[in-house]
N, C-alpha and C positions, 0 to 999 in steps of 0.2 A: 352302299347299295347302288346298283346300276340304274341309270335313268331309263324309263320305259319310252320307247319310240312312239310318238304320236302318228296317227294316220289321217291324212286329209283326202287322199286320192288312191284308190285301188283300181287296177286295170287287169283285164283278163283277155287273152287270146283264146277264143272259143273254138277249140279244135276237137274233132272226133265224132261229129254228128253222123257222117256217112258210114263210118266203121261201126258205130253203135247200131244203126239200122241194119247193116249187113249181119252183125252178130245175132240180132234178134229176128232176122228174116222178116222185116217189116218194111213198108214203103219209106223212101227217104223223106217224103213230105211229113210223115209222122215224127221222124227224128227231129226235123227242123221245128215242128210244133212244140215238141217237148223241150227243145233247146231254148226257144223263145220264152216258154213258161219259166224255165230255170233262171233266165235273166231277171224276171220279176221276183222269183223266190229269193235269189241272192241279194237283190236290191233291198228287199224288206229286212234281211239280216243286217245289211250295212246301215240302214236307217236306225235300227235298234242300237247299233254301236256308235251312232252319231258321226259316221263317216260321210262327208258331204259330196264327194265326187266318185263316180263309178264309170269307167270307160271300158267298152268292149269292142273287140275286133270281130265284126260279123261277116264282112265280105270284102275281099281284096280286089284290086284292079285286075289281078291275074285271074281270080275266080270267074270274073265276068266273061272270060273267053271260053269257059268250059261248056260242054254240051248240056250239062245239067242245070245251067243257070236259069233257064226259063221255069223249071220246076221250083227252084228256089224263089224266084220272083212271085210265082203263084202262091207259094206257101207264105212268104212274107206278107203279101197283100191280104190274104184271107185271115191269117193269124194275127197280124199286127193291128188290124182293125179292132179285134177283141182285146188285145193287149192294151191298146190306146184307151179303149172304153174304161178298162179297169183303172188305169193310171189317172184319167180325168176324174172319175168318180171318187177315188181315194184322196186326191188332191195333195199328194206327197212328193211326186217325182216330176222334175223338169226334164224334158227331152231336148238334147242338142245332137244334131246329126252332122258329122264331118265326112268329107270325101267328095268325089265327083258326082254331079247330078245330071249333066247334060245328056248322057247316054243311057239313062234309066227310062223305063216305061213311064209315060205321062201320068197314069193313074197312081203309080208308086210315088212319083215326085209330089203329087197333090197330097197324098196321105202323109208323107214326111213333113211337108210344110204345115199341114193341119196339126200334126203332133206337136211341133214346136210352138205354134201359135196358141193352142189350147192349154198347154202346160207351162207357159212362160212365167206365170206368177207362183208356181209351186216351189216350196222353199226347202224341204227336208233333204232332198238328194238331187243332184244333177246327174242324169244318166246320159253319157256321151256314147253315141252309136257310130263307130267307124264303119261306114257302109260304102262300098265301091271306093275304098281308100287304099292308097299306097304312098309311102313316104317320098318316093322319087317324084311323084306327081305333086305332092305337097311342097317340095322344094321349088319346083317350077312356079307354082302359084305364089310362093313367098317372094321369089325373085321379081315376078311381075308386080306384086303389091309394093315391094321395096323400090322398084324403079319409078313407079308412079309417085310414091311419097317423096322420093328424092327430088323429082322434078318440082313437086308442090312446095318443097322446102328449100328451093334455090340451091340444090346440090349440097345441102348441109346435113351430114350424117348424124350430127348431135340431136337433131329434132326427131329422129325415128326411133320408135319403140320396137326393137327387133322381135321381141316375144310375140307381139300382136300380129306379126306377119304370118305366123303359123296358126293352124286351125284351133288349137286349144286356147290361144290368146292368154288372158290373165288367169285361167284355171291353173292351179298349182300342178307341177309335174307329179306323175305317179310316184308314190312312196313304194308301192308293191306292184310288180307285174307277175301274174300267174299265167302259164301256158298249160292248158290241158291237152291230153291226147298223146303224150309221150315224146314229141319232138322237142329238141333243144335249140331252137333258133327263133329269131325275132321276126322274120318274114316281112321285112319292109314296113314295120309298124312303129310309128311315133319316135323315130330315131332322135329327133331334136330334143324330145322331152324325157328320154330314158337315161340320160347321162349318169345319174346317181341313183337310179331306181334299183331296189333289191329284187333279184330275179328268182322265181320259183317255178319248177317244172314238175308236172305230175303225169303219170301214165293214165290216170282216170280220164275217160272220155267225157266230153262236156255234159251230156244229159245226165250222167251219173255223179257229177261234182255236186257235193251237198254242203250244208252248213257245218258239219263236223270237220270236213277237210278244210273248209275256209277257216275255221277256228284254229286248226293246227298250224296253218300258214301264218296267221296273225300272231299266234303265240311265239312261233319261231322268230318272226320279224321283230317282235318287241324285245327280244334278247340279243339282237345283233348290235354290235358296236359300229355305228355308221361313220364312215370317214369320207371326206370330200377332198379329192386329190389322191395321190398315191398312198 
């Protein structure tokens, strides 16, 4: 009998919001709102399955250069406040946000900080939001942290926990990565942590991704023979 693979951490690249809005001929802000709600819906499914970590790629450092980014910020601010209220009241999900914050709107930085503070003691699921995130920026951040730690440890490499130099820290690497929206690329996302992650790609646009498709991915994953190395 084959061993069933356990899942500690599932990650999703949330792609397809804009195309979903275009297909339905609705404002992009409505698509972002639906996408945010879907993060909560999938989070609840993972809690039922006792999966402890859920990371999502919500905004890349490249996205922030786009003309539509202000629309996204407005949507995030208005919808994330409601999203946060639900999470605080249900007391299940802990929020952790990774990525660059210095070039975000001040009111959004305050909202993110509040989310992390008010959910810090929630235990059932850690939801990692990669927001204004890019792996190349993360590498630069890791080098800076490493250089500082090296100086503090008298140039002794043995005293440095390299995993903690990266944003996820001691959070287990993802067992599963799903990318919605049809593209088959990683788009500068968590490259340090995806070395042995099983990759799944679906043409489903993020707002349409549901618990049935999630279940199909998990079932397929549990029948994979996982190897480490070649």
